[in-house]
C-alpha positions as CSV (number, residue, x, y, z in Angstrom):
1,M,123.4,93.4,81.1
2,K,123.3,93.6,85.0
3,K,121.5,97.0,85.0
4,S,118.8,95.9,82.5
5,I,118.1,93.0,84.5
6,Q,117.9,95.1,87.7
7,S,115.6,97.6,85.8
8,V,113.3,94.8,84.6
9,L,113.1,93.4,88.1
10,F,112.4,96.9,89.5
11,I,109.5,97.6,87.1
12,A,108.1,94.0,87.7
13,L,108.3,94.6,91.4
14,F,106.6,98.0,91.2
15,V,103.7,96.6,88.8
16,L,103.1,93.7,91.2
17,Q,102.8,96.1,94.3
18,F,100.7,98.6,92.2
19,T,98.4,95.6,91.1
20,A,98.1,94.2,94.5
21,V,96.9,97.6,96.1
22,F,94.6,98.5,93.1
23,A,92.7,95.0,93.0
24,Q,92.1,95.1,96.8
25,K,88.2,95.2,97.8
26,Q,87.1,98.1,98.8
27,N,83.9,99.6,100.6
28,G,81.6,102.1,98.8
29,V,78.2,103.4,97.9
30,I,76.6,103.2,94.5
31,A,75.7,107.1,94.0
32,K,74.3,106.8,90.5
33,V,73.3,104.1,88.1
34,T,74.2,105.4,84.5
35,D,73.0,102.3,82.7
36,G,73.1,98.5,83.5
37,D,76.9,98.3,83.4
38,S,78.1,101.8,84.4
39,F,77.7,103.3,87.8
40,E,79.2,106.2,90.1
41,I,80.6,104.9,93.3
42,I,81.6,107.0,96.3
43,A,84.4,105.4,98.3
44,N,87.0,107.0,100.6
45,G,85.5,110.5,100.2
46,E,85.9,110.3,96.2
47,K,83.2,109.7,93.4
48,F,84.1,108.0,90.3
49,K,82.7,106.3,87.5
50,V,82.8,102.4,87.3
51,R,82.4,100.0,84.4
52,L,81.5,96.5,85.3
53,N,84.1,93.9,84.7
54,G,83.4,91.1,82.1
55,I,80.0,92.1,81.0
56,D,78.1,94.3,78.7
57,C,74.5,95.5,78.9
58,P,72.4,96.8,76.1
59,E,72.5,100.7,76.0
60,Y,69.5,102.5,77.6
61,D,68.0,103.0,74.1
62,Q,68.5,99.6,72.9
63,A,66.2,96.7,73.3
64,Y,66.2,95.7,77.1
65,G,68.4,98.5,78.0
66,A,65.7,100.3,80.0
67,E,65.0,96.9,81.7
68,A,68.9,96.3,82.4
69,T,69.2,99.8,83.8
70,E,66.1,99.4,86.1
71,F,67.5,96.0,87.3
72,A,70.5,97.8,88.4
73,M,68.8,100.6,90.1
74,Q,67.9,98.4,92.9
75,F,71.5,98.7,94.2
76,L,71.4,102.4,94.2
77,Y,72.5,104.0,97.4
78,Q,73.5,100.5,98.6
79,E,76.6,99.8,100.5
80,I,78.7,97.5,98.3
81,K,82.3,96.3,98.0
82,F,84.2,96.4,94.9
83,E,87.3,95.1,93.4
84,S,89.0,97.4,90.6
85,F,91.1,96.2,87.7
86,G,92.4,99.4,86.2
87,E,90.6,101.9,83.7
88,D,89.0,101.9,80.4
89,K,89.7,104.3,77.6
90,Y,86.9,106.7,79.1
91,K,88.9,106.8,82.4
92,R,86.3,104.6,84.2
93,V,87.3,102.1,86.7
94,I,86.7,98.5,85.6
95,A,85.4,96.8,88.5
96,D,83.5,93.6,89.9
97,I,80.9,95.1,92.4
98,Y,79.6,92.8,95.3
99,F,76.2,93.3,97.0
100,G,76.8,91.3,100.2
101,E,78.3,88.2,98.8
102,K,76.8,88.2,95.4
103,S,78.6,89.7,92.4
104,I,76.3,92.3,90.6
105,N,78.1,91.5,87.4
106,A,77.0,88.0,87.8
107,L,73.3,89.1,88.9
108,L,73.0,90.9,85.7
109,V,74.1,88.1,83.6
110,E,72.0,85.5,85.5
111,N,68.8,87.5,85.3
112,G,69.3,88.1,81.3
113,Y,70.3,91.8,81.5
114,A,73.9,91.3,80.4
115,W,76.2,89.0,78.6
116,H,80.0,88.2,79.0
117,Y,82.1,90.7,77.3
118,K,85.8,89.7,77.2
119,K,87.2,93.1,76.4
120,Y,86.0,94.3,79.8
């Protein structure tokens, strides 16, 4: 019993430390806009794919998909901050991205290019 409690506590502590490090805001640059809710970011010398947290935009070939992508393009090559929350099934980082103090995720919703998406 004592070993199982120690094991659970060890695992819980490890997960909390990992989550705290993984969810920190980092600086980066948007290197590519794939569509309204998907980007490539360069941060710390690495390039990786990002899926915006909590929203969904229409795909490029769907109604308003091109407009959502065009709106997101204004952030291309801009310095941003982002907070990551793990990966999706396609190995993209799920993240909130901030341009200045404003969330790009929220800007897409506020401007009618995205809707709230609980899964992400």
